[in-house]
TILUMVO-784618 format. One line per 10 residues: their letters; for each residue x, y, z of N, C-alpha, C. Coordinates in steps of 0.02 Angstrom, whole numbers, plus 50000, padded with zeros to 5 digits. Layout:
A	X Y Z X Y Z X Y Z; ...
This chain:
XXXXXXXXXX	50042 49941 50000 50000 50000 50000 50044 50062 50000; 50023 50112 49964 50059 50175 49962 50011 50231 49980; 50037 50282 50010 49995 50337 50031 50012 50398 49989; 49959 50429 49963 49968 50489 49923 49914 50539 49942; 49935 50593 49967 49891 50647 49989 49835 50623 50035; 49852 50582 50083 49802 50560 50131 49761 50500 50110; 49766 50479 50048 49729 50421 50024 49774 50360 50023; 49745 50303 50032 49782 50241 50028 49767 50208 49961; 49821 50192 49924 49814 50162 49858 49847 50094 49860; 49812 50044 49836 49839 49976 49834 49880 49968 49771
XXXXXXXXXX	49947 49963 49777 49990 49957 49719 50002 49884 49699; 49978 49837 49738 49988 49767 49721 49940 49744 49667; 49882 49775 49662 49833 49756 49612 49827 49812 49560; 49876 49817 49517 49877 49870 49466 49867 49843 49396; 49841 49783 49390 49832 49753 49324 49786 49794 49280; 49738 49827 49308 49691 49867 49269 49723 49928 49238; 49781 49949 49262 49814 50008 49237 49866 49992 49183; 49881 49929 49173 49931 49909 49123 49895 49901 49056; 49926 49926 49003 49897 49919 48937 49892 49845 48919; 49842 49828 48880 49831 49759 48861 49890 49731 48821
XXXXXXXXXX	49925 49774 48787 49982 49751 48747 50036 49720 48791; 50045 49748 48851 50099 49725 48895 50074 49680 48952; 50010 49675 48961 49983 49635 49016 49989 49560 48999; 50000 49520 49049 50002 49448 49039 49932 49422 49039; 49920 49372 48997 49854 49343 48992 49849 49288 49044; 49795 49291 49084 49786 49243 49138 49752 49179 49114; 49706 49186 49067 49672 49125 49045 49667 49125 48969; 49652 49066 48942 49650 49057 48870 49590 49089 48837; 49536 49101 48876 49477 49133 48848 49494 49203 48825; 49534 49238 48864 49553 49306 48844 49595 49305 48780
XXXXXXXXXX	49638 49255 48773 49678 49249 48712 49632 49237 48653; 49584 49193 48661 49537 49178 48607 49496 49239 48588; 49474 49277 48639 49435 49337 48626 49477 49389 48589; 49539 49396 48610 49583 49445 48577 49598 49424 48505; 49609 49359 48494 49622 49337 48426 49560 49344 48383; 49501 49333 48412 49439 49342 48374 49430 49416 48356; 49445 49459 48403 49440 49531 48389 49489 49551 48335; 49551 49525 48339 49600 49544 48290 49582 49515 48221; 49555 49454 48220 49533 49425 48156 49476 49466 48126; 49430 49486 48169 49373 49527 48146 49398 49594 48118
XXXXXXXXXX	49446 49624 48152 49474 49687 48128 49510 49677 48062; 49549 49624 48056 49584 49610 47994 49535 49597 47937; 49480 49562 47951 49429 49551 47900 49398 49616 47877; 49383 49660 47924 49354 49725 47907 49402 49765 47864; 49466 49765 47884 49516 49802 47845 49524 49772 47775; 49523 49706 47770 49529 49674 47705 49470 49691 47660; 49410 49691 47689 49350 49708 47651 49354 49781 47627; 49374 49826 47672 49381 49896 47652 49432 49904 47597; 49487 49869 47602 49539 49873 47550 49513 49847 47483; 49478 49790 47485 49451 49761 47423 49400 49808 47391
XXXXXXXXXX	49357 49837 47432 49306 49884 47406 49340 49945 47376; 49390 49972 47410 49426 50030 47383 49461 50013 47317; 49492 49955 47313 49526 49934 47252 49476 49926 47195; 49418 49896 47210 49366 49887 47159 49339 49955 47136; 49329 50000 47184 49304 50066 47167 49353 50104 47123; 49418 50099 47139 49468 50132 47097 49468 50103 47027; 49459 50037 47021 49456 50005 46955 49396 50029 46915; 49339 50033 46948 49278 50055 46914 49285 50128 46892; 49312 50170 46937 49321 50240 46920 49369 50248 46861; 49422 50208 46860 49470 50210 46804 49436 50189 46739
XXXXXXXXXX	49395 50136 46742 49360 50113 46682 49311 50166 46657; 49275 50199 46702 49229 50252 46682 49266 50310 46651; 49323 50327 46679 49364 50382 46652 49388 50364 46581; 49411 50303 46572 49434 50281 46506 49377 50283 46455; 49317 50264 46476 49259 50265 46431 49242 50337 46412; 49245 50383 46461 49231 50454 46445 49283 50482 46398; 49347 50465 46410 49400 50490 46366 49392 50463 46294; 49373 50400 46288 49362 50371 46221 49304 50407 46186; 49251 50421 46224 49193 50456 46195 49213 50527 46173; 49253 50561 46212 49276 50628 46194 49322 50627 46133
XXXXXXXXXX	49365 50577 46128 49408 50571 46069 49367 50561 46005; 49316 50519 46010 49272 50508 45952 49235 50572 45934; 49212 50609 45984 49177 50672 45972 49225 50723 45939; 49287 50724 45961 49336 50769 45932 49348 50752 45858; 49352 50688 45842 49361 50667 45773 49301 50688 45730; 49241 50680 45758 49180 50699 45721 49179 50775 45708; 49198 50813 45758 49199 50886 45750 49252 50906 45699; 49310 50876 45702 49363 50891 45653 49341 50873 45582; 49305 50818 45575 49281 50797 45509 49228 50845 45482; 49189 50875 45526 49136 50921 45504 49159 50994 45503
XXXXXXXXXX	49218 51007 45521 49243 51076 45527 49241 51114 45461; 49251 51081 45404 49253 51114 45340 49186 51144 45321; 49132 51120 45350 49065 51143 45332 49050 51213 45359; 49083 51234 45410 49064 51295 45444 49117 51350 45436; 49093 51410 45431 49137 51468 45428 49167 51480 45497; 49233 51492 45501 49263 51504 45566 49231 51563 45602; 49222 51558 45667 49189 51609 45707 49228 51674 45705; 49294 51671 45700 49335 51731 45697 49318 51772 45635; 49305 51738 45579 49288 51773 45517 49218 51803 45522; 49172 51770 45556 49104 51796 45564 49102 51858 45606
XXXX	49144 51862 45657 49142 51922 45700 49192 51975 45677; 49226 51964 45622 49269 52015 45592 49340 52017 45617; 49363 51965 45649 49432 51965 45673 49482 51942 45620; 49457 51912 45566 49502 51890 45512 49486 51927 45449
């Protein structure tokens, strides 16, 4: 027992103050619970990673499709360009 400012504190039973990382495990149930929690956490992290990777792939595919569509539109505009008088000539800049 230690005394601090008039109070008596039991220093022999301080297991509750030690972080779980450094505390010794007294029974196997606690080990099982901790491994279940860590497995659950790893599963959640793996699912999040897989979802993020899939989302990045889908976003990349959508971007590629938009770029292909814009390239085709640019070709169509370039092919039709001869039909129209340039805007600069219409407003008197040329």
